[in-house]
Structures are given as structure tokens and as C-alpha cells.
C-alpha positions as CSV (number, residue, x, y, z in Angstrom):
1,M,-186.9,-104.4,-124.7
2,P,-184.1,-106.2,-122.8
3,E,-184.3,-109.9,-122.3
4,I,-186.2,-110.8,-119.2
5,Q,-184.8,-113.6,-117.0
6,K,-186.2,-115.1,-113.8
7,V,-184.1,-115.0,-110.7
8,S,-184.9,-116.5,-107.4
9,I,-184.0,-114.5,-104.2
10,A,-184.5,-115.1,-100.5
11,L,-186.1,-112.3,-98.5
12,T,-187.0,-112.0,-94.8
13,G,-190.6,-112.2,-93.8
14,E,-190.5,-108.4,-93.1
15,Q,-189.3,-107.7,-96.6
16,V,-192.0,-109.9,-98.1
17,T,-194.7,-108.2,-96.0
18,A,-193.4,-104.8,-97.1
19,L,-193.5,-105.8,-100.8
20,K,-197.0,-107.3,-100.5
21,A,-198.2,-104.2,-98.7
22,A,-196.8,-102.0,-101.5
23,V,-198.8,-104.0,-104.0
24,E,-202.0,-104.1,-102.0
25,T,-202.0,-100.3,-101.5
26,G,-201.5,-99.8,-105.3
27,E,-198.0,-98.4,-105.0
28,Y,-196.9,-101.1,-107.4
29,A,-198.7,-103.4,-109.7
30,T,-196.6,-106.4,-108.8
31,T,-193.9,-107.4,-106.4
32,S,-191.6,-107.9,-109.4
33,E,-192.2,-104.2,-110.4
34,A,-191.2,-103.1,-106.9
35,I,-188.0,-105.2,-107.0
36,R,-187.1,-103.9,-110.5
37,E,-187.5,-100.4,-109.2
38,A,-185.3,-101.1,-106.2
39,L,-182.7,-102.6,-108.5
40,R,-182.7,-99.6,-110.8
41,E,-182.2,-97.3,-107.8
42,W,-179.4,-99.5,-106.5
43,Q,-177.7,-99.5,-110.0
44,W,-178.1,-95.7,-110.1
45,K,-176.6,-95.2,-106.7
46,R,-173.8,-97.7,-107.5
47,D,-173.0,-95.7,-110.7
48,L,-173.0,-92.4,-108.7
49,R,-170.6,-93.9,-106.1
50,S,-168.3,-95.1,-108.8
51,E,-168.2,-91.7,-110.4
52,E,-167.6,-90.0,-107.1
53,L,-164.7,-92.4,-106.4
54,K,-163.2,-91.6,-109.7
55,R,-163.5,-87.9,-108.9
56,L,-161.9,-88.3,-105.5
57,R,-159.0,-90.3,-107.0
58,R,-158.5,-87.6,-109.6
59,V,-158.4,-84.8,-107.1
60,W,-156.2,-86.8,-104.8
61,Q,-153.7,-87.2,-107.6
62,E,-154.0,-83.5,-108.4
63,G,-153.3,-82.6,-104.8
64,K,-150.3,-84.9,-104.6
65,A,-149.0,-83.4,-107.9
66,S,-149.4,-79.8,-106.6
67,G,-146.4,-80.2,-104.4
68,P,-145.8,-80.5,-100.7
69,A,-148.1,-78.9,-98.1
70,V,-147.1,-75.5,-96.7
71,A,-147.9,-74.0,-93.4
72,L,-150.7,-71.4,-93.4
73,D,-150.8,-68.2,-91.4
74,L,-154.1,-68.7,-89.6
75,A,-154.5,-64.9,-88.9
76,E,-153.9,-64.1,-92.5
77,T,-156.2,-66.8,-93.7
78,R,-159.0,-65.5,-91.5
79,K,-158.4,-61.9,-92.8
80,E,-158.6,-63.2,-96.4
81,A,-161.8,-65.1,-95.6
82,R,-163.4,-62.1,-94.1
83,R,-162.4,-59.9,-97.0
84,R,-163.9,-62.4,-99.5
85,L,-167.1,-62.7,-97.4
86,K,-167.5,-58.9,-97.3
87,K,-166.9,-58.7,-101.0
88,A,-169.5,-61.4,-101.7
89,E,-172.0,-59.7,-99.4
90,G,-171.5,-56.4,-101.2
91,Q,-172.1,-58.2,-104.6
92,A,-175.3,-59.8,-103.3
93,A,-176.8,-56.5,-102.2
């Protein structure tokens, strides 16, 4: 088990009330447990954002490396999209 350290934090009255209510209703055994779960979720979301940022940077670089943008023929693009949709609908049936 990791080393446990005490940390002091300042919360608003509303936050303290919400924490105490979560404990009183049995959702959590202690306010510390609720805070630890909130921190785990924050860490998880932070890690996800970091991975997403890495992915976006990678695809940005891939896009830049693919060469200059070219104009698209909108009518032709629509035809191709309709053709692909029709094909996908035929495969789903």
C-alpha cells in the first residue's frame, strides 16, 4: 500500500456540506474516502486529456506532413458520400 500523507485543504461551506451529506447517507464511509475518490477521478481525467493531447499533436503533424491542402469539388464529394452511404446501407441489410 502506498505511503499515506495528510494534506490540509480549504473547502467552501457548500463543499463541506456535500461531503458530510455523502458520508451521512452512507455513500462514503469517511470524507477522506470521498476526497480520495475525487482525486482518483481527477487523475484519470487528467491522464485521458494528456493522451488526447498527444494524439491531437500526432495527427496535426501527420496532416502537416501530408502536403498542402487542395480544393475539393463539393458536388463530387457529395456523390462519393452518397455512394458510400448506399453501399453501407446495402451491407447492413
